[in-house]
PyMOL CGO cylinders between C-alpha atoms (Angstrom):
from pymol import cmd
from pymol.cgo import CYLINDER

trace = [
    CYLINDER, 5.11, 29.87, -77.14, 2.07, 30.66, -75.02, 0.3, 1, 1, 1, 1, 1, 1,
    CYLINDER, 2.07, 30.66, -75.02, 4.15, 31.09, -71.87, 0.3, 1, 1, 1, 1, 1, 1,
    CYLINDER, 4.15, 31.09, -71.87, 1.59, 29.27, -69.71, 0.3, 1, 1, 1, 1, 1, 1,
    CYLINDER, 1.59, 29.27, -69.71, 3.08, 28.26, -66.38, 0.3, 1, 1, 1, 1, 1, 1,
    CYLINDER, 3.08, 28.26, -66.38, 2.93, 24.49, -65.78, 0.3, 1, 1, 1, 1, 1, 1,
    CYLINDER, 2.93, 24.49, -65.78, 1.15, 25.17, -62.47, 0.3, 1, 1, 1, 1, 1, 1,
    CYLINDER, 1.15, 25.17, -62.47, -1.79, 26.35, -64.63, 0.3, 1, 1, 1, 1, 1, 1,
    CYLINDER, -1.79, 26.35, -64.63, -1.91, 23.17, -66.73, 0.3, 1, 1, 1, 1, 1, 1,
    CYLINDER, -1.91, 23.17, -66.73, -4.16, 20.17, -66.10, 0.3, 1, 1, 1, 1, 1, 1,
    CYLINDER, -4.16, 20.17, -66.10, -3.58, 16.95, -68.03, 0.3, 1, 1, 1, 1, 1, 1,
    CYLINDER, -3.58, 16.95, -68.03, -5.74, 13.83, -68.29, 0.3, 1, 1, 1, 1, 1, 1,
    CYLINDER, -5.74, 13.83, -68.29, -5.11, 10.41, -69.68, 0.3, 1, 1, 1, 1, 1, 1,
    CYLINDER, -5.11, 10.41, -69.68, -5.68, 6.68, -69.73, 0.3, 1, 1, 1, 1, 1, 1,
    CYLINDER, -5.68, 6.68, -69.73, -2.69, 5.07, -71.45, 0.3, 1, 1, 1, 1, 1, 1,
    CYLINDER, -2.69, 5.07, -71.45, 1.11, 4.86, -71.32, 0.3, 1, 1, 1, 1, 1, 1,
    CYLINDER, 1.11, 4.86, -71.32, 1.43, 7.35, -74.17, 0.3, 1, 1, 1, 1, 1, 1,
    CYLINDER, 1.43, 7.35, -74.17, -0.04, 9.97, -71.82, 0.3, 1, 1, 1, 1, 1, 1,
    CYLINDER, -0.04, 9.97, -71.82, 2.50, 9.35, -69.02, 0.3, 1, 1, 1, 1, 1, 1,
    CYLINDER, 2.50, 9.35, -69.02, 5.06, 11.98, -70.04, 0.3, 1, 1, 1, 1, 1, 1,
    CYLINDER, 5.06, 11.98, -70.04, 2.52, 14.78, -69.53, 0.3, 1, 1, 1, 1, 1, 1,
    CYLINDER, 2.52, 14.78, -69.53, 2.13, 13.75, -65.89, 0.3, 1, 1, 1, 1, 1, 1,
    CYLINDER, 2.13, 13.75, -65.89, 5.89, 13.89, -65.34, 0.3, 1, 1, 1, 1, 1, 1,
    CYLINDER, 5.89, 13.89, -65.34, 6.14, 17.61, -66.12, 0.3, 1, 1, 1, 1, 1, 1,
    CYLINDER, 6.14, 17.61, -66.12, 7.00, 19.39, -62.87, 0.3, 1, 1, 1, 1, 1, 1,
    CYLINDER, 7.00, 19.39, -62.87, 4.07, 21.43, -61.60, 0.3, 1, 1, 1, 1, 1, 1,
    CYLINDER, 4.07, 21.43, -61.60, 1.22, 20.08, -63.73, 0.3, 1, 1, 1, 1, 1, 1,
    CYLINDER, 1.22, 20.08, -63.73, -1.93, 18.68, -62.17, 0.3, 1, 1, 1, 1, 1, 1,
    CYLINDER, -1.93, 18.68, -62.17, -3.24, 15.42, -63.57, 0.3, 1, 1, 1, 1, 1, 1,
    CYLINDER, -3.24, 15.42, -63.57, -6.35, 13.28, -63.83, 0.3, 1, 1, 1, 1, 1, 1,
    CYLINDER, -6.35, 13.28, -63.83, -6.02, 9.53, -64.31, 0.3, 1, 1, 1, 1, 1, 1,
    CYLINDER, -6.02, 9.53, -64.31, -9.40, 8.10, -65.30, 0.3, 1, 1, 1, 1, 1, 1,
    CYLINDER, -9.40, 8.10, -65.30, -10.84, 4.82, -64.00, 0.3, 1, 1, 1, 1, 1, 1,
    CYLINDER, -10.84, 4.82, -64.00, -10.31, 2.92, -67.25, 0.3, 1, 1, 1, 1, 1, 1,
    CYLINDER, -10.31, 2.92, -67.25, -6.59, 3.82, -67.34, 0.3, 1, 1, 1, 1, 1, 1,
    CYLINDER, -6.59, 3.82, -67.34, -4.09, 1.12, -68.16, 0.3, 1, 1, 1, 1, 1, 1,
    CYLINDER, -4.09, 1.12, -68.16, -1.86, -0.15, -65.31, 0.3, 1, 1, 1, 1, 1, 1,
    CYLINDER, -1.86, -0.15, -65.31, 1.21, 1.77, -66.46, 0.3, 1, 1, 1, 1, 1, 1,
    CYLINDER, 1.21, 1.77, -66.46, -0.63, 5.06, -66.03, 0.3, 1, 1, 1, 1, 1, 1,
    CYLINDER, -0.63, 5.06, -66.03, -2.44, 4.03, -62.84, 0.3, 1, 1, 1, 1, 1, 1,
    CYLINDER, -2.44, 4.03, -62.84, 0.97, 3.76, -61.18, 0.3, 1, 1, 1, 1, 1, 1,
    CYLINDER, 0.97, 3.76, -61.18, 1.28, 7.56, -61.43, 0.3, 1, 1, 1, 1, 1, 1,
    CYLINDER, 1.28, 7.56, -61.43, -1.63, 8.23, -59.05, 0.3, 1, 1, 1, 1, 1, 1,
    CYLINDER, -1.63, 8.23, -59.05, 0.83, 8.16, -56.14, 0.3, 1, 1, 1, 1, 1, 1,
    CYLINDER, 0.83, 8.16, -56.14, 2.45, 11.34, -57.47, 0.3, 1, 1, 1, 1, 1, 1,
    CYLINDER, 2.45, 11.34, -57.47, 1.58, 14.69, -55.86, 0.3, 1, 1, 1, 1, 1, 1,
    CYLINDER, 1.58, 14.69, -55.86, -1.00, 16.63, -57.84, 0.3, 1, 1, 1, 1, 1, 1,
    CYLINDER, -1.00, 16.63, -57.84, -2.50, 13.56, -59.55, 0.3, 1, 1, 1, 1, 1, 1,
    CYLINDER, -2.50, 13.56, -59.55, -6.16, 12.72, -58.96, 0.3, 1, 1, 1, 1, 1, 1,
    CYLINDER, -6.16, 12.72, -58.96, -7.56, 9.25, -59.64, 0.3, 1, 1, 1, 1, 1, 1,
    CYLINDER, -7.56, 9.25, -59.64, -11.09, 9.65, -60.97, 0.3, 1, 1, 1, 1, 1, 1,
    CYLINDER, -11.09, 9.65, -60.97, -13.52, 6.88, -60.01, 0.3, 1, 1, 1, 1, 1, 1,
    CYLINDER, -13.52, 6.88, -60.01, -15.27, 7.18, -63.39, 0.3, 1, 1, 1, 1, 1, 1,
    CYLINDER, -15.27, 7.18, -63.39, -13.97, 6.31, -66.87, 0.3, 1, 1, 1, 1, 1, 1,
    CYLINDER, -13.97, 6.31, -66.87, -13.40, 8.44, -69.93, 0.3, 1, 1, 1, 1, 1, 1,
    CYLINDER, -13.40, 8.44, -69.93, -15.00, 11.90, -70.14, 0.3, 1, 1, 1, 1, 1, 1,
    CYLINDER, -15.00, 11.90, -70.14, -16.88, 11.40, -66.86, 0.3, 1, 1, 1, 1, 1, 1,
    CYLINDER, -16.88, 11.40, -66.86, -13.56, 10.91, -65.09, 0.3, 1, 1, 1, 1, 1, 1,
    CYLINDER, -13.56, 10.91, -65.09, -12.07, 13.99, -66.71, 0.3, 1, 1, 1, 1, 1, 1,
    CYLINDER, -12.07, 13.99, -66.71, -15.06, 16.02, -65.52, 0.3, 1, 1, 1, 1, 1, 1,
    CYLINDER, -15.06, 16.02, -65.52, -14.59, 14.66, -61.99, 0.3, 1, 1, 1, 1, 1, 1,
    CYLINDER, -14.59, 14.66, -61.99, -10.97, 15.77, -62.16, 0.3, 1, 1, 1, 1, 1, 1,
    CYLINDER, -10.97, 15.77, -62.16, -11.93, 19.23, -63.39, 0.3, 1, 1, 1, 1, 1, 1,
    CYLINDER, -11.93, 19.23, -63.39, -14.29, 19.50, -60.44, 0.3, 1, 1, 1, 1, 1, 1,
    CYLINDER, -14.29, 19.50, -60.44, -11.68, 18.16, -57.99, 0.3, 1, 1, 1, 1, 1, 1,
    CYLINDER, -11.68, 18.16, -57.99, -9.17, 20.81, -59.10, 0.3, 1, 1, 1, 1, 1, 1,
    CYLINDER, -9.17, 20.81, -59.10, -11.78, 23.60, -59.00, 0.3, 1, 1, 1, 1, 1, 1,
    CYLINDER, -11.78, 23.60, -59.00, -11.95, 24.23, -62.74, 0.3, 1, 1, 1, 1, 1, 1,
    CYLINDER, -11.95, 24.23, -62.74, -15.71, 23.57, -62.85, 0.3, 1, 1, 1, 1, 1, 1,
    CYLINDER, -15.71, 23.57, -62.85, -18.20, 24.15, -60.04, 0.3, 1, 1, 1, 1, 1, 1,
    CYLINDER, -18.20, 24.15, -60.04, -20.05, 20.86, -60.41, 0.3, 1, 1, 1, 1, 1, 1,
    CYLINDER, -20.05, 20.86, -60.41, -19.94, 17.66, -62.44, 0.3, 1, 1, 1, 1, 1, 1,
    CYLINDER, -19.94, 17.66, -62.44, -22.71, 17.46, -65.07, 0.3, 1, 1, 1, 1, 1, 1,
    CYLINDER, -22.71, 17.46, -65.07, -25.15, 14.55, -64.98, 0.3, 1, 1, 1, 1, 1, 1,
    CYLINDER, -25.15, 14.55, -64.98, -23.28, 11.38, -65.85, 0.3, 1, 1, 1, 1, 1, 1,
    CYLINDER, -23.28, 11.38, -65.85, -26.17, 9.75, -67.72, 0.3, 1, 1, 1, 1, 1, 1,
    CYLINDER, -26.17, 9.75, -67.72, -25.54, 12.10, -70.62, 0.3, 1, 1, 1, 1, 1, 1,
    CYLINDER, -25.54, 12.10, -70.62, -21.92, 10.97, -71.03, 0.3, 1, 1, 1, 1, 1, 1,
    CYLINDER, -21.92, 10.97, -71.03, -20.63, 7.93, -72.96, 0.3, 1, 1, 1, 1, 1, 1,
    CYLINDER, -20.63, 7.93, -72.96, -19.50, 4.77, -71.17, 0.3, 1, 1, 1, 1, 1, 1,
    CYLINDER, -19.50, 4.77, -71.17, -16.76, 2.42, -72.41, 0.3, 1, 1, 1, 1, 1, 1,
    CYLINDER, -16.76, 2.42, -72.41, -19.45, -0.08, -73.42, 0.3, 1, 1, 1, 1, 1, 1,
    CYLINDER, -19.45, -0.08, -73.42, -21.27, 2.50, -75.57, 0.3, 1, 1, 1, 1, 1, 1,
    CYLINDER, -21.27, 2.50, -75.57, -18.20, 3.56, -77.52, 0.3, 1, 1, 1, 1, 1, 1,
    CYLINDER, -18.20, 3.56, -77.52, -17.28, 1.42, -80.53, 0.3, 1, 1, 1, 1, 1, 1,
    CYLINDER, -17.28, 1.42, -80.53, -13.59, 0.77, -80.93, 0.3, 1, 1, 1, 1, 1, 1,
    CYLINDER, -13.59, 0.77, -80.93, -12.02, 2.14, -84.05, 0.3, 1, 1, 1, 1, 1, 1,
    CYLINDER, -12.02, 2.14, -84.05, -9.97, -0.44, -85.89, 0.3, 1, 1, 1, 1, 1, 1,
]
cmd.load_cgo(trace, "trace")
């Protein structure tokens, strides 16, 4: 509906349910450090960046890598996996 070219789309994820987004031809992708093994296997694909940080910090690193943002904000202000309570 929006007619956005896939070359202008950046996806990010950490689990198998995110994998299909990475398989769209032309998209760029960010796999974060805390990604599950089934998604980590996609980092060999062209246009996929493996971020050395987890969660939002990794997404920000990917945004920087692909030139969407000029610099990565200070990481101490971002949540870590240990600081996030799981929802059950």
